[in-house]
N, C-alpha and C positions, 0 to 999 in steps of 0.2 A: 382295301380295308377302310380307307377314308370314306368311300362311297357307301360302304356297308354301315359305317358309324352314323353318317348323315341320315340314311334311310331309317335306322332304328331309333335314333333320338328324335327325329321329326314326329310330332304328334304323340309323344310317349304318354303324356297324361291326359290326352283328349278324351278317349273313351272311358266309360265307367268301369269300375271293378265289377265283373260278373260273379256268379255264385262261387265258382272254384277259386277265383282270385280272392274273393272276400273270405273264403275258408282259410286260405294261406295266411291272410292278415289275422283272422280270429284266433287260429291256433298259435301263431307266433307271438301274439300279444298277451297270451295267458301267462300267469305266474308259472314258474318252473314245475312245481308239483302237478298242477292241472295240465300243463303241456304234456308231461310224460304220460299222465293217465289218458289224455286224449289220443296220443300217438299209439298207445298200446291197443286201443280199440279201432285203429285205422289199418287198412291194408297197405298203406303207403309207408315208405321208409322214413325214419326220423331225421336223417341228416339235413335235408333241405330246410325243414322247419326250424331246426336248431340254428343253422347258419342264418336263416332269415331273421330269427329273433335277435341274434347278435347284430345283424346288419341294421335293423330298424332302430336299434338303440343308438346307432351312429348317424343314420341318414334320415330318420323320420318315417312317417307312414303315409305320405302322399302317394297318389297313384304312380307317379314317376319314380319315386324312391322305392316302392315295392317292386316295380318292374326292372329296376336298374341291374340287379344281379343277372337277370336273363339277358339283358343287353350286353353286359360284360362277357358272359359265357358265349353269346352268339358271335362276338367279335373275335374272341380267343380261338373259336373253333376253326376259323377260316385258314390261318397258316397251318394248323394241325392237319386239316384235310389235304392241303398241298403236300405236306411232308409224307403223309400216308400214300398219296397218289404217286409221288415221285419214286417211292420204294416198291410199289406194287404194279403200276402200269407204265406210265411214261411222264416226262416233264410236261409235255403238251397236254396230255389228259389231265394231269394234276392241275394245270393252269385253268383248264375249262371247268373241272369239278369245283375248284376253289371259287371261281367266278360265279358259278351257279349258286353255290352256297352263300356267297356274299349278297347276291341279288334276289334270291328266292323269296317269293311272297309267303311261302309256307314258313320259312325260317324267320321272316320279318314278323309274322303274326305271333309266333311263339317267343321271339325275342322281346316282344312287347306284352308279354303275359306274366303275371306274378305267380308262376307255377314252376315245378321242377323240371319240365320237359327239355328246356334248352340247356340248363346245367347238366342234365342227364346225357344229352347228346355230346356235350364236351367231355364228360367222364368216359363215355363209351368210346370216343375216338382216342382218348388217352390209353384206355385198355387195349384198343386195337394196335396202336403204335408200339406199346410195350411188348405185345405178343409178336409183332412183326420183327422187332429188334432181336428178341430171343430166337425166333424161328430162323432168321437169316444166319445168326451165329451158330445155331445147332446144325444147320445144313452145310456150313462152311467146311471145306475139306481139311483146313488146318485148325489146330487147337486155338481157342480164344481164351484170353485171360480169365481165370475163375472169378476174379473180383468183378469184372464187367458183367459176367453172367449173373452173379449174385445180385448186383445192383439192378439189372433189368428185371429179374424175377421178383425182387422186392417191390419195385415200382408197380409191376403187374398185380401183385397181391394187394397192395395198398389201394390202388385206384379201382380194382375190381370190388373190393369191400365197400369203398365209398359209393360206387355205382349201384351195387345191390342195396345198400342202405339208403339210397336216394329214391329208388323205386324198383320193386321186384320185377317189373316188366322187362328189365334189362337182362334177366336170366337167359332168355333165348340167345342173346349175343354170345354168352359164354358157351352155350351148347354149340353154336356155329364155330367158334374158335377152337373148341376141343375136337370137333370133327375134323377140322383142318389139321390140327396138331397130330391126330391119329394117322391121317394120310401121310403127313410129313414124316413121322417116325418110321412108317413102313416103307415109303418109297424114296425119300430124299436124304435122310440122315445116314452118313457113312456107318457101316457096321461097327467099327471100333468105338464110335461115339454114341451109338444108339442106346445102350443100356444106361449110360450116365445121363443122357438127355431125358430118357423116360423117367428116371428117378427124380431128376430135378423138377420136371414138369408135374409129376405126381405129387411131390411134396408141396409145391406152390399151390396147386389146386386143392389139395387137402386142407391147407390153411384157409383158403377162400370158402370151402365148403363148411368148415367148422364155424367160421364167422357167420355164414348164412344161416346155419342151424341155430346159433345163438340169437339171431334176429327173429327167427320163427318162435323161439321160446319167449322172447320179449313181448311178442304180440299176443292178443287175446283172440284166438281164431273165430270164436262164435260171433263176437262183436264185429270183427273185421268182415266176416262173411255177410252178416246182416246189413252192413252199410252198403253192400253192393247188390242188395236184393232187387233194386229198381231196374237193373239191366234186363232188357227184354231179349228174347231169342231172335236172331236174324233168319235162322233156317239155312239150308244148304245154298239155295239160290241167292239169298241176301248176302251170305258170307262170301260167295264167289264174286258177286257184284262189287262188294267192298274191296276184295283183293285186287280185282282188275282196275278199280278206281285209284288205288294207292299211287302208282307211278304218275298218273296224270295230276292228281292233287299235289304231288311233290313238286310239280312245275308251276301250276297256275294258282296254287294256294287253296284256302278253305272256303272262299266265298263263291264257289260255283257248285251247282247241284246237278245230279244226273239227268233230271227231267228238263233242265233249262233249254237244251238244244232242241228237243221236241217241241217245246212251247214257242221257241223263237221261230222255228220252221212254220208252225201253224199261224203265228201272227203275221209273218211275212207273206204267207200264201193267202190267208183269208182277209186280213186287214192291212194291206201293204201301205207302208209309209216310210219316210226317211229314217225315223227312229227304229222301226221294225227291221229294216234292212241293216242298219248299223248294229242292232243287237244280234242279228243272225250272223253277220260277219265276225263279230266279237266271239260268239260261241263256236263258230267254225275254227277260228284260230286257237281258242282255249282248249278245245276237246279233240275233234278228229284230226286236226293238223298236228297237234302235239303228240297224239297217239302215233301218227305216221312217223314223226321224227324219232320217237322213242323206239318204235319197232325197227326202223332202219339202223339206229345206233346199236341196239341190242344184237341184231343179226350180225353186224360188222364186228362186234366185240365178243361174239359167242365163243370163238376159239380161244381167244386170250383169256376170257373169264374162267375157263376150265383149267388153265395152266397154273403151275405152282405159284408164281408171284401174286396173281390176281384172284386166285381161287377163294381165298378167305373173304374177299370183298363180296363175291357172289353168294357165299354161304351166309355172310352177315346181313344180306338183304333178304334172301329167300327164307331162311329158317325163322327169323322173327315174324315176318308178315304171314307166312303160312301157318305158324302156330297161332297167331292172333286171329286169322280167319277161321281156323278150326274151333277156337274158343267161342267165336262169335256165333257159331251155329246154335249154341245153347245160351250164351250170355254175351251180349254185344260189347265189342271192344273197338274203339275208334282207332283204326290203324295209323292214320296220319298223326294222331296225337301221341298215342302210347309208343309207337315205334318211329317217332321222329328221328331217333338216333340212326336208324337204318338209311334214312334219306341221303345222308352225306356220302355213304358208300355207293348208293345208287347214282349219285351225281358223278362220282369217279368212273363208274362203269359206263355211263353215258358219254363222259369225256373220252374214254378209251375208244368207244365206237366211233365217235365223231372224228377223233384223231386219225382213224384209218381211212376216212373219206378223202376224196380229192379236194384240193384247195377250194375249188368252186362249189362243190357239193357241201363242204363243211361250212362255207360262208352262208349259203342259203339256209342250211339247217340251224345255224346259230342265230341268223336273223329271225327265223320263225320262233325259235325258243325265246329270243329277246322280246318279241312282240307279245307272246303269251305271258311272259314274266311282267312286262310293263302293264298289261291289262289287269293281271292279278294284283299288282302293287297298287294300281289306281283304285281297284275295288276295296282293298284293305284300308286305304286312307279315307275312302268315302264313308266308312261305317262310323256312325255317331254313337251307337249303343251296342255293346256286346251282351247279348241275352237281356234278361230283365234289367231295367234301369231304375235304380232306387234313389237317384239324386233328387228329382222333383217331388217324389213321394215323401222323402224325408223332410223336404221343405214344407210340404202341405201339412204333414203331421205336426211340425213345430208351430205352424200358424193356427192349427185347430186344437192344440193340446188342452185348451180351457173348455172344450166342448164335451170331453169324455173323461172317464176315469181309468181306462185301460186300453191297450192296443193288442189286437189279436192277429197273428200272422199265420197264413196257410199257403204253402206247406211250411213245416217247422224249420227247414234248413234255410229259408229265406230270411230268417232272423239275422244271419251273418251279414249279407250286404246291406240290409236295413240299418243294422247297428253301426256299420262302418260310416255310413253317411249321416247318421244322427250325431256322431261324435260325442256320445255320452251326455247330450244336452237335454234329452227328453225325460222329464221327471214323472213319467207314467210307467207302470209295470207293463212289460211286453210278454204276452202268453203265446206259446207256440202250439200249433195243432198239426198233426200229421196229415199227409196229403189226402188220404181218403177217409179221415175221421170226421164225424159230424161236428159242426161249429156251434150248434145251439147250446150244448152243455158248457162250453167255454164261455160263451156270452152270458149264460145264466149265472155263472159263478161270479161275474162282476157285480151282481146284485141289481138293485133298482137304479141303475145309472147307465148312461150311454157308453158305447164302446166303439172305437175306430177299428174297422176290420180291413186288413190288407190281404188282398187275394192275388197271388201270382198266377200267371197263365197256366201254371202246372196244377192249380187247384181245380177240381171238377166244377166248382161254382163260378169260375172266372167269367164265363160267357153266358150265364143263365139270365133270363129276363128278370126284371125287378120283382114282379109278383112271386115268381118261383123262388127268388132269392129270399124274400121275406119269410116264406114258409120254411125254408131251410135254416134261416137264422133264428127263427122263433121270436123275432122282433120286427117292428116296422123299420123301413129304410128312410131316414130323414135326408140323407145326402148320398149320392152315388155317382162316382166319376172315375173315368179311366185316366191313365197317365198320358194326358194330351200333349205334354211338352215333348216327350220323346217317342210316344207311341210304342213303348217297349214292354207291353204285357203286364201291367200292374193295375189293379182296380182298388180304389179306396172307398169304403162304405162307412157311413155313420149309422150305426144301429141304435135305435131308441127303444126303451121299454114301451110296451103297448099303451100303458096308462098315460104316457107323455106324448103319444103320437097323434092323438085325435085332432088337435088344433095345429099340428105342425105340417106345413106344406112341404111336399117332397121337392127337393132341389132337382133341376133338370139333370138328366143323366147324359154325360158325355158319351158319344157313340164309341163302341169298342173298335179296335183295329179290324180291318177286313179279314175275311176268311176265318172268323171265329177265333183268332189267336193273335199272338204278338207279331209285330212287323219288323223286329230287329233281324239282323242278318243271320244270326245263328239259331233262331227259334224254330225254324221250319223242320 
């Protein structure tokens, strides 16, 4: 746990707040009435944002402070994973699973993100542990004290409600748990106790269902649905690829991409060099070697994973990610992000498989996993910018605020990271324009005055040539620069009315990042 703490605290405030993290800050810093109105229009549960609002009142709003709750949740998750593993697989498997959880680059990334995914993983493991305690008592041949059962079921109800209220993507975990409970009641609970156990379990889940329905009534479905309209369909092939990538990403983290191995092979073959060979070796360890270790571990644990103690872990991995992949056919869902909570159970199943290997084979497999984890950790620390970086853009806007009468941002949602880094110090109105809406009307509304236009790489105008950009803006471009400090996909333009542009020389344009887009690690 000490190693996990050091890993998570190191560089906690180094990277910028990206869009989703800035959204967490923006929602949490709103006054209470506006916060509730915002949450009603969101598909996400309200509990994380309410807790974050209370937290920032105590700890402040720096990058490190906003991410600290995720760090705390990530550390608290490790002993919980061990306890779950000790009760479902074995102490050795629990040690391996907890160690992977502690060192995982995937968990490191989300423990350093100001979002609800790591707290959600902690709550999901609490739900799992509460269920396992009830399950083992229900399957016990002797009667267990009613008070103990009531306490365990009450804990299950409370943490399940908190989990669902943090993010509805945790719902598939309850589906998996209830599938296991159904099998348990049919096969493993003694007949004299079966009816009582069924009534207890039904009442507990009825309370959870009633709470879930109240959360649905709290939300505004149309607004929540509209906020997710940007998600594109992956199709069947893309969804299957995402499903197969999930266990590998769980080991090496988020900063590897499916096409990297093919590109590394091509570079080593056509333009061999020491760096090309090193990249190829890195990719071989991070992808095919890890796949081999996972396959061996899963095959060794296959029998155990179907048996009563570990069956719920298997369902808790398969049900969420399969549901997520099915949804992705029509509307993309990032499995590693939204079903982060399932990765802890995957680590325990891998630990069970590795525990079945001979000492020598297990040592080799663990060494290979450790290599992939080390590579993923190094990549995570090497990232300077998470998605679009508005730190230097905010600085440039402050330096240029006397040159314009308004700031226009496209797409509209990038107002949030920009506002965070402006710290309320820019005394210019900021107007937001939707991603595919024309910019010319917004600029014209400023009147006969210059406007500073912030174009995120998500804007269709981000990579357009200066002449084309002038036509789209309806004004001439007096200054045009990309975010050269971080190269993270932001373009800043000073648009001047045509009458003022005749004698104004255009400032040189800083070249955009290569490949027509941002160069940050998560923009591809």
